[in-house]
N, C-alpha and C positions, 0 to 999 in steps of 0.2 A: 782257317785263314783262306784268303782268296788267292787264286792263281794269277790274276791280272790286276795290276795297279794302274790307275788312270791319273796321270799328272796333267794339270790344266790350270788356267787362270780363271778367276771368278767370272770375268767378262764372257767366257766361253762355256759357262755352266750348262746351258741348254743343249749344246752339241755334245759336250762330254757326257751328259746324262743320257742322251740318245745312244751313244756308243755303249755305255754301261748297260742299258736296257736290252740292246741288241745282243750283247754277249750273254746276258742271262737267258735270253730266248734261245740261244744256241747251246745252252747248258754249259757255259764257261763261267766259272765263278769270278766275279769282278768286284773291285772296290774303288771308290773314290770318296773324298773326305766329306761329302754331303751325307754319308751314312753314319757319321759320328753321332752317338746319342747325346742328348742334352746333358750337360754337367760332366762329361768325360774329358779328361785332359787330352788334348789333341796331339801333342808332340810325341809322347811315348807310343801311342797307338799308330801314328803315321810312320814312325821309324820302324816299328815292328812289321808293318805291312810292306814297307819298302825292302826290308831285310828278307822277308819270307816269300815275296812274290817270285813267280817264275818268269813273268814278262811284265815290262813296264811300258805302257803306251804313253808317249809324250806328245801332247797336243800343242803344236807350235802355232802361235798367233803373234800379232804385234805386241800385245800385252804380255804374253807368256815369255817372249824373247827378252823382255825387260825385267822379268820377275826373278829375284835371287832364289826363291823357293823352287820354281820350275827348273831353273838351271841346276840347282843342287840335285834335284830328283833325276834330271837327265844325266848328270855326272855319275850318279850311283848306277843308273841303268847302263851307262857305257862301261864303267868299271867292272860290272858283273856280266857284261856281254849279253844283256837281256832286253835291249832297247827295241821298241817297235814304234818308230816315229811317224806322226801324221801331221799334215799341214792344213790349218784352218784358214790362214791368210797367206798372201804372197809376200812372205817376209824373208829377208836375208838372215841366215843364221851364222853365228861365229864358229870358229874352230872349237872343239873338234866335231861339233854337231852337224856341220855342213858336209861332212865326209861320208855320211850315211845316206843310203837310198831312203827316200821318204814318200809315203803315200799322200797323194794330193787330194784332199777332201775339201778344197775351197768351194766346190760347187755341189757337195754332197747334201742331199735333201732328205736323207733317211732311208733311201732305197737299199735293199739288202744285196742287190746284185751289181752295185756300182763297182766298176773294174778296179779302182784304186782301193776301195774298201776291201775287196777280195784279196788284194796284195797284202794288206795289213793282217787279215785273217790267216793267210798262208804263213806269214811270219810267226804268228801266235801258235799255229799248229806245230812249227818246228821247235819253238821254245818250250811248249808244254808237252811235246811228244804225243800229241793227240791228233788223230787223223780226221779228215772230212769236215772240219769246221767251215771252211770256205765253200765246200760242196753243199753242205746243208743250208747255208745262207742262200745259195743260188736256187736250191730246190724250194725253199720257203717262198722266195720271191716268185718263182714259177707257179707255186701253189695258190698264189693270190691273184692269178689271172681271172678276170671276171667270168669267163665261160666255165671254169672249174668251180669257182665259188657258187655260181648260180645253180649248177648241177647238184652240188652237195647240199645246198640249202633246200632245194626242191625235194631231195631224197629224205632229208631229216624232217621237213615239214610233213611229208606223207607219212613217215613213221610215227610222228607225234599224233597225227589225226587218227591213225589206226590203233593207237595205244600198243604198238608193237614193242617187243623186248629190245633193249639196247643192243647195238652192234659192237662187236670187237673191232679193234683198229684194223685188223687184217680183213674182216668181213666188210667193214665200211669202205676200204680201198677197193675190194672186189665189186661190191654193190654199186659204188660210184661209177666205176668203169662200165658196168652193165647198164646202169641207168642212163649214162651219157650216150652210150651206143644206141639205146632205144629212142632217145630224143634226137638222134642224128647229130650230136655234138662231136666235133673233131678235136679230141684231146690227145696230145702227144703223151709219150710214156711218162709216168710219174710213180713215185713210191711213197712210203709213209711220211717222209719229210714234207713232200708237197701236200699231203693230206693235212698235216699239222698246220701248214700255212693257210690252207683254205678254212680250216676250223678257226684259226685266229681271225681271219677276215670276217667270218660269220659272227663271231663273238663281238667284233666291233660294230657290226650291223645291229645285233641284239641290244647292245648298250645304247646306241644312238636312237633306236626306236622304242626303248623301254620295254623290250620283249624278254621273256625268260630265255635262259641259255640253251640253245639247241645242242651245243657240244656235249651236254651231259648225257646224250644218248650214244656216245661213242666211248667204249670202256675197255679196260684191260681184260684179257682173257683170264688172267690169274686172279685178279681181285674183284672183278665184276663192277668196278667203278672207274671213273676217268683217271688218267695218269697224273703224275706229280705236276706236270705243267699246268693242268687245269686248276688245281688247287692253289698253286703258288702265284699264278698270274691273275686269276679271276676271282678267287675267294680268299686269298691271303692266309691260307693254311699250308701245312707242311707236306701234305700228301702221305701221311703215315698210316692211313687206314683206321683211324681211331673212331670212337663212338660219335663224336661230333661230326666227323666227315660223313658217317653213315646217315645221320639225320639230315644233314645238308643235302646229300645226294638224293635221298628220298623226296625231300621237299622240292628240289629243283626239277626232278623227273616228273612229279605230280603237276608242277606249274606248267611245264612244257606240254604235257598231255591235255591239260584243261584249258589252255590258252586258245582264243579264237583267232587262229592263224589266217591272215588275209589270202584271198585267192591269188593275188599277184605275189608269187612267192619269191621272185628273184630281184636282184639289183639293189 
């Protein structure tokens, strides 16, 4: 079961889905009804998710305020004291929903360090008993600074051209800092979460340019392969370390090493 249930109106599906994806990226299990498999009865599954969730994010909009389904889900969230409300529109809410502090996401465009989004994440931290969710979102956003992304891309392209062995996450963080210092890049303090953010940005570059995935060169010291986030977000596998993942890893690594990387490595 998922820890976070997202209540929303169909008109706001894109923004609800963006919240869902963000929570998954932050390693918070999230559910909303777009995940129902074809042919499954929706009402029993939805009721079970509502009953078992540790936090319910209620996405208020003009349409949601008029929806009996969203109101019912919000009532359950209030009764269980697990509500984490956000506002997608400037809408007046009826009692008792207007008595709660609400995160204002009316101008949220997906950025992970939006101040009001961080307030919602801090509320989820309390409800889940899980620390550093908001902090990790800020670090991921910082990790996608162009100067950091460019430095990491250059490092990974050089590694691919040299057919060098993959780096562990710790070594990648250390080598990135050394590489950046050699290039005279002024990068403030960062840790593994910022590294993950930069890797995500580079993966987006690879996709848009039809390049092989440079992130395959950064691996766990324990398994010798990329972490679960790589498999779940980019290959749609579970990260269990099975034979299929071994074959995919070897193929991706060979593709990266054999690719004709452009001289203009950054941006």
